[in-house]
FITOR-803145 format. One record per residue: residue number from 1; residue in one letter; chain; x, y, z of N, C-alpha, C in turn. Coordinates in nm, 2 decimals. Example, Ala and Ser with C-alpha at 12.3 -4.5 7.8 and 13.67 -1.06 7.14 Angstrom:
// FITOR-803145
<paza><k>1</k><r>A</r><c>A</c><n_c1>1.32</n_c1><n_c2>-0.57</n_c2><n_c3>0.78</n_c3><ca_c1>1.23</ca_c1><ca_c2>-0.45</ca_c2><ca_c3>0.78</ca_c3><c_c1>1.32</c_c1><c_c2>-0.33</c_c2><c_c3>0.78</c_c3></paza>
<paza><k>2</k><r>S</r><c>A</c><n_c1>1.28</n_c1><n_c2>-0.22</n_c2><n_c3>0.71</n_c3><ca_c1>1.37</ca_c1><ca_c2>-0.11</ca_c2><ca_c3>0.71</ca_c3><c_c1>1.29</c_c1><c_c2>0.00</c_c2><c_c3>0.79</c_c3></paza>
***
This chain:
// FITOR-803145
<paza><k>1</k><r>M</r><c>A</c><n_c1>19.42</n_c1><n_c2>-4.52</n_c2><n_c3>-22.99</n_c3><ca_c1>19.39</ca_c1><ca_c2>-4.57</ca_c2><ca_c3>-23.12</ca_c3><c_c1>19.31</c_c1><c_c2>-4.70</c_c2><c_c3>-23.11</c_c3></paza>
<paza><k>2</k><r>M</r><c>A</c><n_c1>19.21</n_c1><n_c2>-4.70</n_c2><n_c3>-23.19</n_c3><ca_c1>19.12</ca_c1><ca_c2>-4.82</ca_c2><ca_c3>-23.19</ca_c3><c_c1>19.19</c_c1><c_c2>-4.93</c_c2><c_c3>-23.27</c_c3></paza>
<paza><k>3</k><r>K</r><c>A</c><n_c1>19.20</n_c1><n_c2>-5.05</n_c2><n_c3>-23.21</n_c3><ca_c1>19.27</ca_c1><ca_c2>-5.16</ca_c2><ca_c3>-23.28</ca_c3><c_c1>19.17</c_c1><c_c2>-5.28</c_c2><c_c3>-23.29</c_c3></paza>
<paza><k>4</k><r>K</r><c>A</c><n_c1>19.13</n_c1><n_c2>-5.33</n_c2><n_c3>-23.18</n_c3><ca_c1>19.05</ca_c1><ca_c2>-5.45</ca_c2><ca_c3>-23.17</ca_c3><c_c1>18.91</c_c1><c_c2>-5.44</c_c2><c_c3>-23.23</c_c3></paza>
<paza><k>5</k><r>R</r><c>A</c><n_c1>18.88</n_c1><n_c2>-5.53</n_c2><n_c3>-23.32</n_c3><ca_c1>18.75</ca_c1><ca_c2>-5.54</ca_c2><ca_c3>-23.37</ca_c3><c_c1>18.68</c_c1><c_c2>-5.42</c_c2><c_c3>-23.42</c_c3></paza>
<paza><k>6</k><r>A</r><c>A</c><n_c1>18.75</n_c1><n_c2>-5.32</n_c2><n_c3>-23.45</n_c3><ca_c1>18.69</ca_c1><ca_c2>-5.20</ca_c2><ca_c3>-23.51</ca_c3><c_c1>18.67</c_c1><c_c2>-5.22</c_c2><c_c3>-23.66</c_c3></paza>
<paza><k>7</k><r>G</r><c>A</c><n_c1>18.57</n_c1><n_c2>-5.17</n_c2><n_c3>-23.72</n_c3><ca_c1>18.55</ca_c1><ca_c2>-5.18</ca_c2><ca_c3>-23.86</ca_c3><c_c1>18.43</c_c1><c_c2>-5.11</c_c2><c_c3>-23.90</c_c3></paza>
<paza><k>8</k><r>P</r><c>A</c><n_c1>18.41</n_c1><n_c2>-5.10</n_c2><n_c3>-24.03</n_c3><ca_c1>18.29</ca_c1><ca_c2>-5.03</ca_c2><ca_c3>-24.09</ca_c3><c_c1>18.16</c_c1><c_c2>-5.07</c_c2><c_c3>-24.03</c_c3></paza>
<paza><k>9</k><r>E</r><c>A</c><n_c1>18.15</n_c1><n_c2>-5.20</n_c2><n_c3>-24.00</n_c3><ca_c1>18.02</ca_c1><ca_c2>-5.25</ca_c2><ca_c3>-23.94</ca_c3><c_c1>17.99</c_c1><c_c2>-5.19</c_c2><c_c3>-23.80</c_c3></paza>
<paza><k>10</k><r>E</r><c>A</c><n_c1>18.10</n_c1><n_c2>-5.15</n_c2><n_c3>-23.73</n_c3><ca_c1>18.08</ca_c1><ca_c2>-5.08</ca_c2><ca_c3>-23.60</ca_c3><c_c1>18.08</c_c1><c_c2>-4.93</c_c2><c_c3>-23.62</c_c3></paza>
<paza><k>11</k><r>G</r><c>A</c><n_c1>18.11</n_c1><n_c2>-4.88</n_c2><n_c3>-23.74</n_c3><ca_c1>18.12</ca_c1><ca_c2>-4.74</ca_c2><ca_c3>-23.77</ca_c3><c_c1>18.25</c_c1><c_c2>-4.67</c_c2><c_c3>-23.74</c_c3></paza>
<paza><k>12</k><r>I</r><c>A</c><n_c1>18.35</n_c1><n_c2>-4.75</n_c2><n_c3>-23.71</n_c3><ca_c1>18.48</ca_c1><ca_c2>-4.70</ca_c2><ca_c3>-23.68</ca_c3><c_c1>18.59</c_c1><c_c2>-4.78</c_c2><c_c3>-23.76</c_c3></paza>
<paza><k>13</k><r>E</r><c>A</c><n_c1>18.67</n_c1><n_c2>-4.71</n_c2><n_c3>-23.83</n_c3><ca_c1>18.78</ca_c1><ca_c2>-4.77</ca_c2><ca_c3>-23.91</ca_c3><c_c1>18.89</c_c1><c_c2>-4.81</c_c2><c_c3>-23.81</c_c3></paza>
<paza><k>14</k><r>P</r><c>A</c><n_c1>18.96</n_c1><n_c2>-4.92</n_c2><n_c3>-23.84</n_c3><ca_c1>19.08</ca_c1><ca_c2>-4.96</ca_c2><ca_c3>-23.76</ca_c3><c_c1>19.18</c_c1><c_c2>-4.84</c_c2><c_c3>-23.77</c_c3></paza>
<paza><k>15</k><r>G</r><c>A</c><n_c1>19.25</n_c1><n_c2>-4.81</n_c2><n_c3>-23.66</n_c3><ca_c1>19.35</ca_c1><ca_c2>-4.71</ca_c2><ca_c3>-23.67</ca_c3><c_c1>19.30</c_c1><c_c2>-4.57</c_c2><c_c3>-23.64</c_c3></paza>
<paza><k>16</k><r>T</r><c>A</c><n_c1>19.17</n_c1><n_c2>-4.56</n_c2><n_c3>-23.61</n_c3><ca_c1>19.11</ca_c1><ca_c2>-4.43</ca_c2><ca_c3>-23.58</ca_c3><c_c1>19.16</c_c1><c_c2>-4.38</c_c2><c_c3>-23.45</c_c3></paza>
<paza><k>17</k><r>A</r><c>A</c><n_c1>19.20</n_c1><n_c2>-4.25</n_c2><n_c3>-23.44</n_c3><ca_c1>19.25</ca_c1><ca_c2>-4.19</ca_c2><ca_c3>-23.31</ca_c3><c_c1>19.13</c_c1><c_c2>-4.19</c_c2><c_c3>-23.22</c_c3></paza>
<paza><k>18</k><r>W</r><c>A</c><n_c1>19.15</n_c1><n_c2>-4.21</n_c2><n_c3>-23.09</n_c3><ca_c1>19.04</ca_c1><ca_c2>-4.21</ca_c2><ca_c3>-22.99</ca_c3><c_c1>18.97</c_c1><c_c2>-4.07</c_c2><c_c3>-22.99</c_c3></paza>
<paza><k>19</k><r>D</r><c>A</c><n_c1>19.04</n_c1><n_c2>-3.96</n_c2><n_c3>-23.01</n_c3><ca_c1>18.98</ca_c1><ca_c2>-3.83</ca_c2><ca_c3>-23.02</ca_c3><c_c1>18.88</c_c1><c_c2>-3.82</c_c2><c_c3>-23.13</c_c3></paza>
<paza><k>20</k><r>D</r><c>A</c><n_c1>18.90</n_c1><n_c2>-3.90</n_c2><n_c3>-23.24</n_c3><ca_c1>18.81</ca_c1><ca_c2>-3.89</ca_c2><ca_c3>-23.35</ca_c3><c_c1>18.69</c_c1><c_c2>-3.99</c_c2><c_c3>-23.34</c_c3></paza>
<paza><k>21</k><r>V</r><c>A</c><n_c1>18.69</n_c1><n_c2>-4.07</n_c2><n_c3>-23.24</n_c3><ca_c1>18.57</ca_c1><ca_c2>-4.16</ca_c2><ca_c3>-23.22</ca_c3><c_c1>18.46</c_c1><c_c2>-4.07</c_c2><c_c3>-23.17</c_c3></paza>
<paza><k>22</k><r>P</r><c>A</c><n_c1>18.34</n_c1><n_c2>-4.08</n_c2><n_c3>-23.23</n_c3><ca_c1>18.23</ca_c1><ca_c2>-3.99</ca_c2><ca_c3>-23.19</ca_c3><c_c1>18.19</c_c1><c_c2>-4.01</c_c2><c_c3>-23.04</c_c3></paza>
<paza><k>23</k><r>E</r><c>A</c><n_c1>18.15</n_c1><n_c2>-3.90</n_c2><n_c3>-22.98</n_c3><ca_c1>18.12</ca_c1><ca_c2>-3.90</ca_c2><ca_c3>-22.83</ca_c3><c_c1>18.00</c_c1><c_c2>-4.00</c_c2><c_c3>-22.80</c_c3></paza>
<paza><k>24</k><r>D</r><c>A</c><n_c1>17.92</n_c1><n_c2>-4.03</n_c2><n_c3>-22.90</n_c3><ca_c1>17.80</ca_c1><ca_c2>-4.12</ca_c2><ca_c3>-22.88</ca_c3><c_c1>17.83</c_c1><c_c2>-4.26</c_c2><c_c3>-22.91</c_c3></paza>
<paza><k>25</k><r>W</r><c>A</c><n_c1>17.96</n_c1><n_c2>-4.29</n_c2><n_c3>-22.94</n_c3><ca_c1>18.00</ca_c1><ca_c2>-4.43</ca_c2><ca_c3>-22.97</ca_c3><c_c1>17.98</c_c1><c_c2>-4.52</c_c2><c_c3>-22.85</c_c3></paza>
<paza><k>26</k><r>V</r><c>A</c><n_c1>17.94</n_c1><n_c2>-4.65</n_c2><n_c3>-22.88</n_c3><ca_c1>17.93</ca_c1><ca_c2>-4.75</ca_c2><ca_c3>-22.77</ca_c3><c_c1>18.00</c_c1><c_c2>-4.87</c_c2><c_c3>-22.82</c_c3></paza>
<paza><k>27</k><r>C</r><c>A</c><n_c1>18.08</n_c1><n_c2>-4.93</n_c2><n_c3>-22.73</n_c3><ca_c1>18.15</ca_c1><ca_c2>-5.05</ca_c2><ca_c3>-22.76</ca_c3><c_c1>18.06</c_c1><c_c2>-5.16</c_c2><c_c3>-22.80</c_c3></paza>
<paza><k>28</k><r>P</r><c>A</c><n_c1>18.09</n_c1><n_c2>-5.23</n_c2><n_c3>-22.92</n_c3><ca_c1>18.00</ca_c1><ca_c2>-5.33</ca_c2><ca_c3>-22.97</ca_c3><c_c1>18.01</c_c1><c_c2>-5.46</c_c2><c_c3>-22.88</c_c3></paza>
<paza><k>29</k><r>D</r><c>A</c><n_c1>18.12</n_c1><n_c2>-5.48</n_c2><n_c3>-22.81</n_c3><ca_c1>18.13</ca_c1><ca_c2>-5.60</ca_c2><ca_c3>-22.72</ca_c3><c_c1>18.06</c_c1><c_c2>-5.59</c_c2><c_c3>-22.59</c_c3></paza>
<paza><k>30</k><r>C</r><c>A</c><n_c1>18.08</n_c1><n_c2>-5.47</n_c2><n_c3>-22.52</n_c3><ca_c1>18.03</ca_c1><ca_c2>-5.46</ca_c2><ca_c3>-22.38</ca_c3><c_c1>17.92</c_c1><c_c2>-5.36</c_c2><c_c3>-22.37</c_c3></paza>
<paza><k>31</k><r>G</r><c>A</c><n_c1>17.89</n_c1><n_c2>-5.27</n_c2><n_c3>-22.47</n_c3><ca_c1>17.78</ca_c1><ca_c2>-5.18</ca_c2><ca_c3>-22.46</ca_c3><c_c1>17.82</c_c1><c_c2>-5.05</c_c2><c_c3>-22.38</c_c3></paza>
<paza><k>32</k><r>V</r><c>A</c><n_c1>17.94</n_c1><n_c2>-5.04</n_c2><n_c3>-22.34</n_c3><ca_c1>17.99</ca_c1><ca_c2>-4.92</ca_c2><ca_c3>-22.26</ca_c3><c_c1>18.01</c_c1><c_c2>-4.80</c_c2><c_c3>-22.35</c_c3></paza>
<paza><k>33</k><r>G</r><c>A</c><n_c1>17.97</n_c1><n_c2>-4.68</n_c2><n_c3>-22.31</n_c3><ca_c1>18.00</ca_c1><ca_c2>-4.56</ca_c2><ca_c3>-22.39</ca_c3><c_c1>18.14</c_c1><c_c2>-4.51</c_c2><c_c3>-22.38</c_c3></paza>
<paza><k>34</k><r>K</r><c>A</c><n_c1>18.18</n_c1><n_c2>-4.43</n_c2><n_c3>-22.48</n_c3><ca_c1>18.31</ca_c1><ca_c2>-4.37</ca_c2><ca_c3>-22.48</ca_c3><c_c1>18.35</c_c1><c_c2>-4.30</c_c2><c_c3>-22.35</c_c3></paza>
<paza><k>35</k><r>E</r><c>A</c><n_c1>18.25</n_c1><n_c2>-4.23</n_c2><n_c3>-22.29</n_c3><ca_c1>18.28</ca_c1><ca_c2>-4.15</ca_c2><ca_c3>-22.17</ca_c3><c_c1>18.32</c_c1><c_c2>-4.24</c_c2><c_c3>-22.05</c_c3></paza>
<paza><k>36</k><r>D</r><c>A</c><n_c1>18.29</n_c1><n_c2>-4.37</n_c2><n_c3>-22.06</n_c3><ca_c1>18.33</ca_c1><ca_c2>-4.46</ca_c2><ca_c3>-21.95</ca_c3><c_c1>18.46</c_c1><c_c2>-4.53</c_c2><c_c3>-21.97</c_c3></paza>
<paza><k>37</k><r>F</r><c>A</c><n_c1>18.53</n_c1><n_c2>-4.50</n_c2><n_c3>-22.08</n_c3><ca_c1>18.66</ca_c1><ca_c2>-4.56</ca_c2><ca_c3>-22.10</ca_c3><c_c1>18.77</c_c1><c_c2>-4.46</c_c2><c_c3>-22.04</c_c3></paza>
<paza><k>38</k><r>E</r><c>A</c><n_c1>18.88</n_c1><n_c2>-4.51</n_c2><n_c3>-22.00</n_c3><ca_c1>18.99</ca_c1><ca_c2>-4.44</ca_c2><ca_c3>-21.94</ca_c3><c_c1>19.11</c_c1><c_c2>-4.45</c_c2><c_c3>-22.03</c_c3></paza>
<paza><k>39</k><r>M</r><c>A</c><n_c1>19.18</n_c1><n_c2>-4.34</n_c2><n_c3>-22.06</n_c3><ca_c1>19.30</ca_c1><ca_c2>-4.35</ca_c2><ca_c3>-22.14</ca_c3><c_c1>19.41</c_c1><c_c2>-4.40</c_c2><c_c3>-22.05</c_c3></paza>
<paza><k>40</k><r>V</r><c>A</c><n_c1>19.48</n_c1><n_c2>-4.50</n_c2><n_c3>-22.10</n_c3><ca_c1>19.60</ca_c1><ca_c2>-4.56</ca_c2><ca_c3>-22.03</ca_c3><c_c1>19.72</c_c1><c_c2>-4.54</c_c2><c_c3>-22.12</c_c3></paza>
<paza><k>41</k><r>E</r><c>A</c><n_c1>19.82</n_c1><n_c2>-4.49</n_c2><n_c3>-22.06</n_c3><ca_c1>19.95</ca_c1><ca_c2>-4.47</ca_c2><ca_c3>-22.13</ca_c3><c_c1>20.03</c_c1><c_c2>-4.60</c_c2><c_c3>-22.12</c_c3></paza>
<paza><k>42</k><r>I</r><c>A</c><n_c1>20.07</n_c1><n_c2>-4.65</n_c2><n_c3>-22.24</n_c3><ca_c1>20.15</ca_c1><ca_c2>-4.77</ca_c2><ca_c3>-22.24</ca_c3><c_c1>20.29</c_c1><c_c2>-4.75</c_c2><c_c3>-22.30</c_c3></paza>
***
């Protein structure tokens, strides 16, 4: 689930499930694409 600094200006609403984030999404803070993130169970 997206929590930190997500918002309409980044194209992602807070609380959006990771599976619903578009495949071409890029982190606005670091420029890394979704494919480079790793799911971590907490």
